[in-house]
C-alpha positions as CSV (number, residue, x, y, z in Angstrom):
1,M,115.7,81.5,93.8
2,K,114.1,81.8,97.3
3,T,110.4,81.6,97.7
4,H,108.7,85.0,98.2
5,Y,105.7,85.5,100.5
6,T,103.4,88.5,100.4
7,I,101.8,89.9,103.6
8,P,98.5,91.6,102.3
9,I,97.1,94.7,103.9
10,F,93.7,95.5,102.4
11,I,92.5,99.1,102.3
12,P,89.4,99.0,100.0
13,E,88.5,102.2,98.2
14,K,90.8,104.1,100.6
15,A,91.3,107.7,99.4
16,C,89.5,107.0,96.1
17,P,86.9,109.7,95.1
18,F,86.2,107.9,91.8
19,R,83.7,105.2,91.5
20,C,84.6,103.4,88.3
21,L,81.7,101.8,86.4
22,Y,82.6,98.3,87.5
23,C,83.9,99.0,91.0
24,N,82.7,98.2,94.4
25,Q,85.8,97.1,96.3
26,R,83.9,96.3,99.5
27,N,81.6,93.8,97.6
28,I,84.6,92.3,95.7
29,S,86.8,91.9,98.8
30,D,84.1,91.3,101.5
31,R,85.9,93.9,103.6
32,Q,83.6,96.6,104.7
33,D,86.1,98.7,106.6
34,S,89.7,99.7,105.8
35,I,92.1,98.4,108.3
36,S,93.4,101.0,110.7
37,P,97.1,101.8,111.0
38,A,97.0,100.4,114.5
39,S,95.9,97.1,113.2
40,V,98.6,96.8,110.6
41,K,101.2,95.5,113.1
42,A,99.0,92.6,114.2
43,V,98.4,91.5,110.6
44,I,102.1,91.7,109.8
45,D,103.1,89.7,113.0
46,N,100.5,87.0,112.4
47,Y,101.8,86.4,108.9
48,L,105.5,86.4,109.9
49,N,104.7,83.7,112.5
50,T,103.7,81.4,109.6
51,I,106.4,82.3,107.0
52,P,109.7,80.5,107.0
53,A,112.5,82.7,108.2
54,S,114.6,82.0,105.1
55,A,111.9,83.1,102.7
56,G,111.6,86.5,101.0
57,K,108.9,88.7,102.4
58,R,107.1,91.8,101.3
59,I,104.3,93.9,102.8
60,A,101.7,94.8,100.1
61,F,98.9,97.4,100.4
62,F,96.0,96.3,98.2
63,G,92.5,97.4,97.3
64,G,92.6,101.2,97.4
65,S,94.5,104.1,96.0
66,F,97.3,104.3,98.5
67,T,98.9,107.4,97.2
68,G,95.6,109.2,97.0
69,M,95.8,109.6,100.7
70,S,97.7,112.6,102.1
71,I,101.3,112.0,102.7
72,A,100.7,112.2,106.4
73,E,98.1,109.4,106.2
74,Q,100.3,107.3,103.9
75,N,103.1,107.6,106.5
76,Q,100.8,106.5,109.3
77,Y,100.8,103.1,107.5
78,L,104.3,103.2,106.3
79,D,105.8,104.1,109.7
80,I,104.5,100.8,111.1
81,T,106.5,98.9,108.4
82,L,109.8,100.6,109.2
83,P,110.9,98.3,112.1
84,Y,110.4,95.3,109.9
85,T,112.4,96.6,106.9
86,K,115.1,98.1,109.0
87,N,115.6,94.8,110.9
88,N,115.4,92.7,107.7
89,L,112.3,91.0,108.8
90,V,110.7,92.1,105.6
91,D,112.5,92.8,102.4
92,E,110.4,95.4,100.7
93,I,107.0,97.2,100.4
94,Q,104.5,97.0,97.6
95,L,101.5,99.2,97.0
96,S,98.7,99.7,94.5
97,T,97.3,103.0,93.3
98,R,95.9,105.0,90.5
99,P,98.0,106.4,87.6
100,D,96.8,109.9,88.3
101,Y,98.0,109.7,92.0
102,I,101.7,109.7,91.1
103,N,104.1,112.6,91.3
104,Q,107.7,113.3,92.2
105,K,106.8,114.5,95.8
106,I,104.9,111.2,96.4
107,L,107.7,109.1,95.1
108,D,110.4,110.9,97.1
109,N,108.4,110.1,100.2
110,L,108.0,106.4,99.3
111,K,111.7,106.0,98.8
112,Q,112.2,106.6,102.5
113,Y,110.2,103.4,103.3
114,K,111.8,100.7,101.2
115,V,108.9,100.7,98.8
116,K,110.0,98.6,95.8
117,I,106.9,97.8,93.7
118,I,104.3,100.3,92.6
119,E,101.3,98.8,90.8
120,L,99.0,101.0,88.8
121,G,95.5,100.0,87.9
122,A,95.8,100.7,84.2
123,Q,92.8,98.4,83.4
124,S,92.9,99.3,79.7
125,L,95.2,101.4,77.5
126,D,92.5,102.2,75.0
127,D,91.2,105.6,75.6
128,E,87.6,104.7,74.5
129,V,87.4,101.8,77.0
130,L,88.8,104.0,79.8
131,S,86.2,106.6,79.0
132,N,83.4,104.0,78.9
133,S,84.5,102.7,82.2
134,G,84.6,106.1,84.0
135,R,88.3,105.8,84.9
136,G,88.8,109.5,85.0
137,H,92.2,109.4,83.2
138,T,93.7,108.5,79.8
139,S,96.3,106.1,78.6
140,Y,98.7,109.1,78.4
141,T,98.4,109.4,82.2
142,V,99.4,105.8,82.7
143,Q,102.3,106.2,80.3
144,E,103.7,109.3,82.1
145,S,103.2,107.8,85.5
146,S,105.0,104.6,84.4
147,K,108.0,106.7,83.2
148,I,108.4,108.6,86.5
149,I,108.1,105.5,88.5
150,L,110.8,103.7,86.5
151,N,113.0,106.8,86.5
152,N,112.9,106.8,90.3
153,G,114.1,103.2,90.6
154,F,110.9,101.5,91.5
155,D,109.7,98.3,89.9
156,L,106.5,98.9,87.9
157,G,103.3,96.8,87.9
158,L,100.5,97.5,85.4
159,Q,97.2,95.7,86.1
160,M,94.7,95.1,83.3
161,M,91.1,94.1,83.0
162,I,89.5,92.3,80.1
163,G,85.9,92.7,78.9
164,L,85.3,96.3,80.0
165,P,82.6,98.2,78.1
166,G,83.8,98.6,74.5
167,D,86.7,96.2,74.9
168,T,87.8,93.7,72.3
169,I,90.4,91.0,72.1
170,E,92.4,93.3,69.8
171,K,92.2,96.1,72.3
172,S,93.3,93.9,75.2
173,L,96.2,92.6,73.2
174,M,97.2,96.1,72.5
175,T,97.0,97.0,76.1
176,A,99.2,94.0,77.0
177,Q,101.8,95.1,74.3
178,K,101.9,98.6,75.8
179,I,102.3,97.1,79.3
180,I,105.4,95.4,77.9
181,D,106.6,98.4,75.9
182,W,106.2,100.7,78.9
183,G,108.6,98.6,81.1
184,A,106.3,96.9,83.5
185,K,107.9,94.1,85.5
186,Y,104.6,92.8,86.8
187,T,101.0,92.5,85.6
188,R,97.7,91.1,86.7
189,I,94.8,90.0,84.4
190,Y,91.3,90.4,85.8
191,P,88.2,89.6,83.8
192,T,85.5,92.2,84.3
193,L,82.6,91.0,86.6
194,V,79.3,92.7,87.2
195,I,79.3,93.3,91.0
196,K,76.2,94.4,93.0
197,D,75.7,98.0,93.6
198,T,77.8,99.3,90.7
199,D,76.9,101.4,87.6
200,L,77.9,98.4,85.6
201,E,75.1,96.4,87.2
202,D,72.6,99.1,86.1
203,M,73.9,98.9,82.5
204,Y,73.7,95.1,82.6
205,N,70.2,95.2,83.9
206,K,69.2,97.6,81.1
207,G,70.8,95.4,78.4
208,L,73.6,98.0,77.7
209,Y,76.4,95.7,78.7
210,K,77.2,92.1,78.1
211,P,80.1,90.5,80.0
212,L,82.5,88.0,78.5
213,S,81.4,84.4,78.7
214,L,83.7,82.2,80.8
215,E,85.0,80.5,77.6
216,E,85.8,84.0,76.1
217,A,87.6,85.2,79.2
218,V,89.7,82.0,79.3
219,E,90.6,82.4,75.6
220,W,91.5,86.1,75.9
221,S,93.6,85.4,79.0
222,K,95.4,82.5,77.3
223,Y,96.6,84.8,74.6
224,L,97.6,87.6,77.0
225,M,99.5,85.2,79.2
226,Q,101.4,83.9,76.3
227,L,102.3,87.4,75.2
228,F,103.4,88.4,78.8
229,N,105.4,85.2,79.2
230,D,107.2,85.6,75.9
231,N,108.3,89.0,76.9
232,G,109.4,88.3,80.5
233,V,106.6,90.1,82.3
234,I,105.7,88.4,85.6
235,I,102.0,87.6,86.0
236,L,101.2,88.0,89.6
237,R,97.5,86.9,89.3
238,V,94.9,85.8,86.8
239,G,91.4,86.2,87.9
240,L,89.9,87.8,91.0
241,H,90.5,86.3,94.5
242,P,87.5,84.1,95.3
243,S,86.1,86.0,98.3
244,E,83.0,84.6,100.1
245,G,80.7,87.2,98.4
246,L,81.8,85.9,95.0
247,L,81.8,82.3,95.9
248,T,78.2,82.4,97.2
249,G,77.0,84.8,94.6
250,K,76.0,87.3,97.2
251,N,77.9,90.1,95.5
252,L,78.1,88.7,91.9
253,V,75.5,89.6,89.3
254,A,77.1,88.2,86.2
255,G,80.4,87.6,84.4
256,P,83.2,85.0,83.9
257,F,83.9,84.2,87.6
258,H,85.4,80.8,88.4
259,V,87.1,79.7,91.6
260,S,89.9,78.1,89.5
261,F,90.0,80.6,86.7
262,K,93.8,80.5,86.3
263,E,93.7,76.7,86.2
264,L,91.1,76.9,83.4
265,V,93.4,79.3,81.5
266,M,96.5,77.1,81.9
267,T,94.5,74.0,81.0
268,D,93.7,75.7,77.7
269,V,97.4,76.7,77.2
270,W,98.4,73.0,77.7
271,K,95.6,71.8,75.5
272,D,97.1,73.7,72.6
273,R,100.7,72.5,73.5
274,L,99.5,68.9,73.5
275,S,97.2,69.0,70.5
276,N,99.8,67.3,68.1
277,V,101.7,65.0,70.4
278,K,102.8,61.7,68.7
279,V,104.6,58.5,69.7
280,E,105.0,55.3,67.8
281,G,102.6,53.2,69.9
282,K,99.4,53.8,71.8
283,R,101.0,54.3,75.3
284,L,101.9,57.9,75.9
285,V,104.0,59.4,78.7
286,I,104.3,63.2,78.9
287,H,107.2,64.7,80.9
288,T,106.6,68.3,82.3
289,N,108.0,70.7,84.8
290,P,106.6,69.8,88.3
291,Q,104.9,73.1,88.7
292,Q,103.1,72.6,85.4
293,I,102.0,69.0,85.7
294,N,98.5,69.6,87.0
295,Y,97.9,72.3,84.3
296,A,99.1,69.8,81.7
297,I,96.7,67.1,83.0
298,G,94.0,69.8,82.9
299,Y,91.1,71.0,85.1
300,C,89.1,67.8,86.0
301,S,91.8,65.9,84.0
302,S,90.2,67.3,80.8
303,N,93.5,67.3,78.8
304,K,94.3,63.7,79.8
305,K,90.7,62.7,78.9
306,Q,91.1,64.3,75.5
307,L,94.4,62.4,74.9
308,L,92.8,59.1,75.9
309,Q,90.5,59.4,72.9
310,S,93.7,58.8,70.8
311,F,95.9,56.7,73.1
312,D,95.2,53.6,75.1
313,Y,97.3,54.8,78.1
314,V,98.3,58.3,79.1
315,N,100.5,59.2,82.1
316,F,102.2,62.5,83.2
317,V,105.6,62.5,84.9
318,A,107.3,65.5,86.6
319,D,110.8,66.4,85.4
320,G,112.5,69.1,87.4
321,N,115.1,69.7,84.6
322,L,112.4,71.0,82.3
323,N,111.5,74.7,82.0
324,T,107.9,75.7,82.7
325,A,106.8,75.7,79.0
326,D,108.8,72.6,78.0
327,F,107.7,69.0,77.8
328,Y,108.6,65.8,75.9
329,C,106.8,62.6,75.1
330,S,107.9,59.0,75.4
331,E,106.3,55.5,75.4
332,S,105.7,53.7,78.5
């Protein structure tokens, strides 16, 4: 399978009249202005200069509600991508939008531009959580939009957030199960953060909202990842991109942000997998898939340190013949 690269085009809050309780895309992304259609070509060209010619490539419009723009404005962006897809410089187009900004006319237009992946910000599929969060749509809207997207031959992505007002681990697991049942090929898992200049910040300051702790967010995400992996849903991202505003705390008020959030989750996954390892002696070698070895060792070597409480010697060895979830133990 060839490596696939994404060329990101950020359009924060473009065409979105809603301001969900938790949302301030400009503070999350540190991008104050949407990129103009005229600037898209330069971004694409700069990325293509760094991507191997043999690799798969897709252009992805992130951050806003792409199909909330008029079709004429959508096409201003999409027209720029046409020479790249027609000349096989880019394989496909991906975009993110709201579930209530999907209809047949919109999809018919997108088909002309080699759009392959449509991601919907589902966030939760519990109607109480959606209402509490000011989403402006119900879970039924997500279900119907998912159906029409799949019926028109697109690949479906459904993003989810954990820890929204009124959310529980049971509700998040239910959301994940519906994402699976409704045919999503892709998902993303985002812990809810309290961002400056949002209604959620006001709720937090008044004591009306308590975000998940980092430990809770890691545990919830672990269970969700396992459910998605068991059902063949591709997880595109776990945790928000660490923008400068989040890293410095300039835009972050509270919540389970960590620059290596996914690594923390995967460390916890491997902690469970390694909890009952046994060999005859006191010298342990653990063989894992190369892509999993750092997760198996753990963030700051935490899993290795834990094992060293029971063994005199612990080493991890990469084995390319193993699947991502497989491992075996031997003595050194």
